[in-house]
C-alpha positions as CSV (number, residue, x, y, z in Angstrom):
1,X,0.0,0.0,0.0
2,X,2.8,2.4,0.9
3,X,4.6,1.7,-2.4
4,X,1.4,2.3,-4.3
5,X,0.9,5.7,-2.5
6,X,4.5,6.6,-3.2
7,X,4.2,5.7,-6.9
8,X,1.1,7.8,-7.4
9,X,2.6,10.7,-5.5
10,X,5.8,10.5,-7.7
11,X,3.8,10.6,-10.9
12,X,1.8,13.6,-9.7
13,X,5.0,15.5,-8.7
14,X,6.7,14.7,-12.0
15,X,3.6,16.0,-13.9
16,X,3.6,19.3,-11.8
17,X,7.4,19.7,-12.2
18,X,7.0,19.5,-16.0
19,X,5.0,22.7,-15.9
20,X,7.9,24.6,-14.3
21,X,10.9,23.1,-16.0
22,X,11.7,20.7,-18.9
23,X,11.1,17.4,-17.2
24,X,10.5,14.0,-18.8
25,X,7.2,12.9,-17.1
26,X,8.2,9.3,-17.7
27,X,11.5,9.7,-15.8
28,X,12.2,10.0,-12.1
29,X,14.7,12.8,-12.5
30,X,14.9,16.4,-13.6
31,X,18.2,17.6,-14.9
32,X,19.3,20.8,-13.2
33,X,23.0,20.2,-13.7
34,X,23.0,22.5,-16.8
35,X,21.3,25.3,-14.8
36,X,23.3,25.3,-11.5
37,X,27.1,25.2,-11.3
38,X,29.1,25.1,-8.1
39,X,31.6,28.0,-7.8
40,X,33.1,26.1,-4.9
41,X,34.1,23.2,-7.2
42,X,31.7,20.7,-5.6
43,X,30.9,17.8,-8.0
44,X,27.3,17.9,-9.1
45,X,25.7,15.5,-6.6
46,X,24.4,12.1,-7.8
47,X,20.7,11.7,-7.1
48,X,20.3,15.5,-6.6
49,X,17.5,15.7,-9.1
50,X,15.5,12.7,-8.1
51,X,12.0,14.0,-8.2
52,X,11.2,13.0,-4.6
53,X,14.3,14.6,-3.1
54,X,14.3,12.2,-0.2
55,X,17.1,12.1,2.4
56,X,17.7,8.4,1.7
57,X,18.2,9.1,-2.0
58,X,20.6,12.0,-1.1
59,X,22.6,9.6,1.0
60,X,22.7,7.1,-1.8
61,X,24.2,9.8,-4.0
62,X,26.7,10.8,-1.4
63,X,27.9,7.2,-1.2
64,X,28.7,7.3,-4.9
65,X,30.5,10.7,-4.7
66,X,32.4,10.8,-1.4
67,X,35.1,8.2,-1.9
68,X,34.4,6.6,1.4
69,X,34.4,3.1,0.0
70,X,31.6,1.8,2.1
71,X,33.2,3.2,5.3
72,X,33.1,6.5,7.1
73,X,35.3,9.3,5.7
74,X,36.7,12.1,8.0
75,X,39.0,14.5,6.2
76,X,41.3,12.2,4.2
77,X,41.0,9.1,6.4
78,X,38.6,6.2,6.3
79,X,37.2,4.6,9.4
80,X,35.1,1.5,10.1
81,X,32.6,2.7,12.8
82,X,30.4,-0.4,12.5
83,X,31.1,-1.5,16.1
84,X,30.5,2.0,17.4
85,X,26.9,2.3,16.1
86,X,25.3,0.8,19.2
87,X,27.5,2.7,21.7
88,X,27.6,6.1,20.0
89,X,26.5,8.6,22.8
90,X,24.4,10.7,20.3
91,X,22.4,7.7,19.2
92,X,22.8,5.1,16.4
93,X,21.0,7.2,13.7
94,X,24.0,9.5,13.1
95,X,26.4,6.6,12.5
96,X,24.1,4.2,10.8
97,X,22.7,6.7,8.3
98,X,26.1,8.0,7.2
99,X,27.9,4.8,6.3
100,X,29.7,5.2,3.0
101,X,29.8,9.0,3.2
102,X,32.2,11.8,4.0
103,X,31.2,13.0,7.5
104,X,34.0,15.6,8.0
105,X,31.8,18.7,8.5
106,X,29.3,16.8,10.7
107,X,32.1,15.3,12.8
108,X,33.8,18.7,13.4
109,X,30.6,20.6,14.2
110,X,28.9,18.0,16.4
111,X,31.7,17.4,18.8
112,X,32.8,20.3,20.9
113,X,35.4,18.4,23.0
114,X,38.3,16.3,21.6
115,X,36.9,13.0,23.1
116,X,35.6,11.8,19.7
117,X,38.8,12.7,18.0
118,X,40.8,10.7,20.5
119,X,38.6,7.6,19.8
120,X,39.2,7.7,16.0
121,X,42.5,5.9,15.8
122,X,40.8,2.8,17.2
123,X,38.6,2.6,14.1
124,X,41.2,3.8,11.5
125,X,41.4,1.6,8.3
126,X,43.4,3.5,5.7
127,X,43.8,6.8,3.8
128,X,41.2,7.7,1.3
129,X,42.1,7.1,-2.4
130,X,40.4,10.2,-3.7
131,X,40.4,13.9,-3.0
132,X,37.6,15.3,-0.9
133,X,34.6,16.7,-2.8
134,X,34.3,19.7,-0.5
135,X,36.8,22.6,-0.2
136,X,36.4,23.8,3.4
137,X,39.2,23.7,5.9
138,X,39.3,23.1,9.7
139,X,42.8,24.4,10.6
140,X,43.6,24.5,14.3
141,X,44.5,28.2,14.1
142,X,41.6,29.0,11.8
143,X,38.4,30.8,12.6
144,X,36.1,27.9,13.3
145,X,38.4,25.8,15.5
146,X,39.5,28.9,17.4
147,X,35.8,29.9,18.0
148,X,35.0,26.4,19.1
149,X,37.7,26.5,21.7
150,X,36.5,29.9,23.0
151,X,32.9,28.6,23.1
152,X,33.8,25.5,25.1
153,X,35.5,27.7,27.7
154,X,32.4,29.9,27.9
155,X,30.0,26.9,28.2
156,X,31.8,25.7,31.3
157,X,30.5,28.7,33.3
158,X,27.0,29.0,31.8
159,X,24.0,27.9,34.0
160,X,21.6,25.2,32.7
161,X,18.4,27.1,33.5
162,X,18.1,28.3,29.8
163,X,18.1,24.6,28.6
164,X,15.4,23.8,31.1
165,X,13.4,26.8,30.0
166,X,13.6,25.5,26.4
167,X,12.1,22.2,27.5
168,X,9.3,23.9,29.4
169,X,8.4,26.1,26.4
170,X,8.4,23.2,24.0
171,X,6.4,20.9,26.2
172,X,3.9,23.8,26.8
173,X,3.5,24.2,23.0
174,X,2.7,20.5,22.7
175,X,0.0,20.8,25.4
176,X,-1.5,23.9,23.8
177,X,-1.5,22.1,20.4
178,X,-3.4,19.1,21.7
179,X,-5.8,21.2,23.8
180,X,-6.7,23.6,21.0
181,X,-7.1,20.6,18.7
182,X,-9.7,19.1,21.0
183,X,-11.4,22.5,21.6
184,X,-11.6,23.2,17.8
185,X,-13.3,19.8,17.2
186,X,-15.6,19.9,20.2
187,X,-16.9,23.4,19.4
188,X,-16.6,23.0,15.7
189,X,-14.5,26.2,15.6
190,X,-12.2,26.8,12.6
191,X,-10.8,29.8,14.5
192,X,-9.6,27.6,17.3
193,X,-8.3,25.3,14.5
194,X,-6.2,28.2,13.3
195,X,-4.8,28.7,16.8
196,X,-4.1,25.0,17.0
197,X,-2.3,25.1,13.7
198,X,-0.2,28.0,14.7
199,X,0.8,26.2,17.9
200,X,1.8,23.1,15.8
201,X,3.9,25.3,13.5
202,X,5.7,26.8,16.5
203,X,6.1,23.4,18.1
204,X,7.6,22.0,14.9
205,X,10.3,24.7,14.8
206,X,10.9,24.3,18.6
207,X,11.2,20.5,18.2
208,X,13.9,21.0,15.5
209,X,16.1,22.1,18.5
210,X,16.0,18.5,19.7
211,X,16.5,16.3,16.6
212,X,19.9,18.1,16.3
213,X,20.8,16.7,19.7
214,X,21.5,13.2,21.0
215,X,18.5,10.9,21.0
216,X,15.6,12.2,23.2
217,X,11.8,12.0,23.2
218,X,11.2,15.7,22.3
219,X,12.6,15.2,18.8
220,X,9.5,13.2,18.1
221,X,7.4,16.3,18.6
222,X,8.5,17.2,15.1
223,X,6.7,14.2,13.8
224,X,3.3,15.6,14.9
225,X,3.6,17.8,11.8
226,X,3.5,14.8,9.4
227,X,7.1,15.5,8.6
228,X,9.7,12.9,9.8
229,X,12.3,13.8,12.3
230,X,14.6,11.0,11.1
231,X,14.3,12.3,7.5
232,X,15.1,15.8,8.7
233,X,18.1,14.6,10.5
234,X,19.4,13.9,6.9
235,X,17.9,16.8,4.9
236,X,18.4,19.5,7.5
237,X,21.2,18.4,9.8
238,X,23.5,16.3,7.6
239,X,22.8,18.2,4.4
240,X,21.6,21.8,4.9
241,X,23.6,22.6,8.0
242,X,26.8,21.2,6.5
243,X,26.6,22.5,2.9
244,X,24.4,25.5,3.3
245,X,23.2,27.1,0.0
246,X,25.3,24.9,-2.2
247,X,24.3,22.4,-4.8
248,X,24.7,19.7,-2.0
249,X,22.1,21.4,0.2
250,X,19.0,19.2,0.1
251,X,16.8,21.9,1.4
252,X,17.6,24.0,-1.7
253,X,17.0,21.2,-4.2
254,X,13.9,19.9,-2.4
255,X,11.9,23.0,-3.3
256,X,13.0,22.9,-7.0
257,X,11.7,23.6,-9.5
258,X,9.0,25.6,-7.7
259,X,11.5,27.8,-5.9
260,X,15.0,28.1,-7.4
261,X,17.3,30.0,-5.0
262,X,20.7,29.3,-6.7
263,X,21.6,31.7,-9.5
264,X,21.1,30.3,-12.9
265,X,18.6,30.1,-15.8
266,X,15.1,30.5,-14.5
267,X,11.7,30.7,-16.1
268,X,9.4,33.7,-15.8
269,X,7.1,31.7,-13.6
270,X,9.8,30.9,-11.1
271,X,11.2,34.4,-11.0
272,X,8.1,36.4,-10.8
273,X,5.0,34.2,-10.2
274,X,6.4,32.1,-7.4
275,X,5.1,34.6,-4.8
276,X,1.6,33.8,-6.1
277,X,1.7,30.0,-6.2
278,X,4.0,29.9,-3.1
279,X,1.2,29.7,-0.5
280,X,-0.1,26.6,-2.2
281,X,3.3,24.9,-2.0
282,X,3.5,26.0,1.6
283,X,0.1,24.5,2.4
284,X,1.1,21.1,0.9
285,X,4.6,20.9,2.5
286,X,3.6,18.8,5.5
287,X,1.4,16.3,3.7
288,X,3.8,16.1,0.7
289,X,6.7,15.4,3.0
290,X,4.7,12.6,4.7
291,X,3.8,10.9,1.4
292,X,7.3,11.0,-0.1
293,X,8.9,9.4,3.0
294,X,6.3,6.7,3.7
295,X,8.4,3.9,1.9
296,X,11.4,4.7,4.0
297,X,9.7,5.1,7.4
298,X,6.7,2.7,7.2
299,X,8.2,0.5,9.8
300,X,8.7,3.3,12.3
301,X,6.0,3.9,15.0
302,X,6.7,7.7,14.6
303,X,4.8,7.6,11.3
304,X,1.6,7.2,13.4
305,X,2.2,10.2,15.7
306,X,0.5,12.8,13.5
307,X,-2.8,11.0,13.9
308,X,-2.7,10.9,17.7
309,X,-4.7,14.2,18.2
310,X,-7.1,13.1,15.5
311,X,-7.8,9.8,17.3
312,X,-8.0,11.5,20.7
313,X,-10.5,14.1,19.4
314,X,-12.7,11.4,17.9
315,X,-12.7,9.4,21.2
316,X,-13.2,12.4,23.6
317,X,-15.5,14.7,21.7
318,X,-17.9,12.1,20.1
319,X,-17.8,14.1,16.9
320,X,-18.1,12.1,13.6
321,X,-14.8,10.8,12.4
322,X,-15.2,12.6,9.0
323,X,-15.5,16.0,10.8
324,X,-12.4,15.1,12.9
325,X,-10.5,14.3,9.8
326,X,-11.6,17.6,8.1
327,X,-10.4,19.6,11.2
328,X,-7.2,17.6,11.2
329,X,-6.5,18.6,7.6
330,X,-7.4,22.2,8.3
331,X,-5.0,22.4,11.3
332,X,-2.1,20.6,9.4
333,X,-2.5,23.0,6.5
334,X,-2.4,26.1,8.7
335,X,0.7,24.7,10.5
336,X,2.3,23.9,7.1
337,X,1.8,27.4,5.8
338,X,3.2,28.9,9.1
339,X,6.2,26.7,9.1
340,X,7.1,27.3,5.5
341,X,6.8,31.1,5.8
342,X,9.1,31.1,8.9
343,X,11.6,28.6,7.4
344,X,12.0,30.2,4.0
345,X,12.5,33.6,5.4
346,X,14.6,32.7,8.4
347,X,18.2,33.2,7.4
348,X,19.4,32.1,4.0
349,X,17.7,33.6,1.0
350,X,18.7,37.1,0.3
351,X,20.8,38.6,-2.5
352,X,23.6,39.6,-0.1
353,X,23.9,36.0,1.2
354,X,26.2,33.5,-0.6
355,X,24.5,31.1,-2.9
356,X,26.6,28.5,-4.8
357,X,27.6,30.0,-8.1
358,X,28.5,33.3,-6.6
359,X,32.1,34.5,-6.4
360,X,34.0,32.8,-3.5
361,X,36.7,33.8,-1.1
362,X,40.4,33.1,-1.9
363,X,41.3,29.5,-1.3
364,X,43.2,30.5,1.8
365,X,40.0,31.7,3.5
366,X,37.7,28.8,2.9
367,X,37.4,28.0,6.6
368,X,34.1,26.2,7.2
369,X,33.0,28.6,9.9
370,X,33.6,31.6,7.8
371,X,31.6,30.0,5.0
372,X,28.7,29.5,7.3
373,X,28.6,33.2,8.2
374,X,28.7,34.0,4.4
375,X,25.6,31.9,3.9
376,X,23.6,33.2,6.9
377,X,21.9,36.4,7.9
378,X,20.5,36.9,11.4
379,X,17.4,38.8,12.3
380,X,17.8,41.7,14.8
381,X,14.1,41.5,15.8
382,X,14.3,37.8,16.8
383,X,17.7,37.7,18.6
384,X,17.4,38.3,22.3
385,X,14.0,36.6,22.9
386,X,14.3,33.1,24.1
387,X,10.8,32.2,22.9
388,X,11.2,33.8,19.4
389,X,14.6,32.2,18.9
390,X,13.3,28.8,19.8
391,X,10.2,29.0,17.7
392,X,11.5,31.0,14.7
393,X,14.9,29.5,13.9
394,X,16.6,32.4,15.7
395,X,20.3,33.0,16.5
396,X,20.9,31.2,13.2
397,X,24.6,31.8,12.7
398,X,25.5,30.4,16.1
399,X,23.0,27.6,15.6
400,X,24.7,26.6,12.3
401,X,28.2,26.8,13.8
402,X,27.2,24.7,16.9
403,X,24.0,22.8,16.0
404,X,24.0,20.5,19.0
405,X,23.7,23.4,21.5
406,X,20.3,24.2,22.9
407,X,18.8,27.4,21.4
408,X,18.3,28.7,24.9
409,X,22.0,29.3,25.6
410,X,23.0,30.7,22.2
411,X,22.3,34.3,23.3
412,X,24.8,34.0,26.2
413,X,27.5,33.1,23.6
414,X,27.3,36.3,21.7
415,X,30.1,38.2,23.6
416,X,32.7,35.5,22.8
417,X,31.3,35.0,19.3
418,X,31.5,38.7,18.4
419,X,35.0,39.0,20.0
420,X,36.3,36.1,17.9
421,X,34.7,37.5,14.7
422,X,36.5,40.8,15.3
423,X,39.8,39.0,15.9
424,X,39.5,37.3,12.5
425,X,37.8,40.1,10.7
426,X,34.8,38.0,9.9
427,X,31.5,39.7,9.0
428,X,28.3,38.7,10.9
429,X,25.3,39.9,9.0
430,X,22.2,41.2,10.9
431,X,19.0,42.4,9.3
432,X,15.3,42.8,10.0
433,X,12.7,40.1,9.4
434,X,11.0,42.3,6.9
435,X,14.3,42.8,4.9
436,X,14.8,39.0,4.8
437,X,11.3,38.5,3.6
438,X,11.8,41.0,0.8
439,X,15.2,39.6,0.1
440,X,13.8,36.1,-0.4
441,X,11.7,37.2,-3.4
442,X,14.6,39.2,-4.8
443,X,16.8,36.1,-4.6
444,X,14.2,34.0,-6.4
445,X,14.4,36.6,-9.2
446,X,18.2,36.7,-9.3
447,X,19.5,34.6,-12.1
448,X,23.0,36.1,-12.3
449,X,25.8,35.1,-9.8
450,X,27.2,37.8,-7.5
451,X,30.6,38.7,-8.9
452,X,31.7,40.5,-5.7
453,X,33.9,38.4,-3.5
454,X,32.8,38.2,0.1
455,X,34.7,40.6,2.5
456,X,38.1,39.1,3.2
457,X,39.4,38.6,6.7
458,X,41.9,41.3,6.6
459,X,40.0,43.7,8.8
460,X,36.9,43.8,10.9
461,X,33.6,45.1,9.4
462,X,31.7,44.9,12.7
């Protein structure tokens, strides 16, 4: 049954895609390789244009491209982490999913201490036979490694109350979502349904804080949205966070051809009509994500989580099941629109932000941390509020640099972050939410690469 649903969904998506870009409706793939070129020298990813853009397919492509030879690649070394899967402190997903790929960026950004690095020799197999596909460096005296050492020192003195506050806020949103769902069904109130949908949208963003971290039950709050936290550990954590705004960023390719954020040949519809059909895409995001991942997650109990408030409302309110389903679809749609608007306008799509194809820094300045700041723009009207940061993808630069840290403590890290940026002459971009929203549409219309090289690290621009 799940295979049948997936096949039907695939055919529908291929047909729709053919309206936006030249796609063979009898083929699984588009071909965007002639449209988008990597200025960073990244090989065009295998499986990038598979019409379903699933995380599992992305990993399959990575196993073909990374030269990991069925093992785990970190920098230019290959390791066999098979015996480490069950004992990995962060959970088995991270190791299990990445077998056969290059995990350099994930390894460096997900381990703040040197304990993981000290364990590596135990699992060493041999040197890799091919050059890495990605250009970034992690030099000990470079920006990222220096910032990480400074951050670790700062973390030692920070209290844990902010982390507890994040948990309380997230749990409260979950309670509000369920409560408002029941109220909307009982009183047949579509207005309460809107409020329930907004709570679900906020909860989904807040839950994203937890699937970045080691295994914990709050990461499954994300699955209430009909999206899959395990899938997003691939598409968001292992892809988007590591290779932001490049041709290897699955969150960029997933929305193609409806939204094309990288500079390149674009149709009139994509450049100028996307703001009209955009809300329809937003409304279908949750349900579409659910349908495309069914074959890969049908054995997981989390696939049933989205229906728990639906079932509960049917049992407790005695309303007809069809009405409960109708309200469920209404609430999921509202949440999907809210999440999409927040996500697409959070940090990455503005003409002044690096997108693959744009001019790049000199080779000597391709530090991974510097690259992250080139591809991120923070919002000054979000930063500083614990609730807004947690529920609106706030403090985005620090979150990209240190994704496993709870959002609640990021604000306390700004003094050491800004100090390190000044020492290295790195530019941290800060704008208003309105400017980022306007910038997103300007980026959709931008088909020519920026020829201006990002500010070098010769002097501070802060």
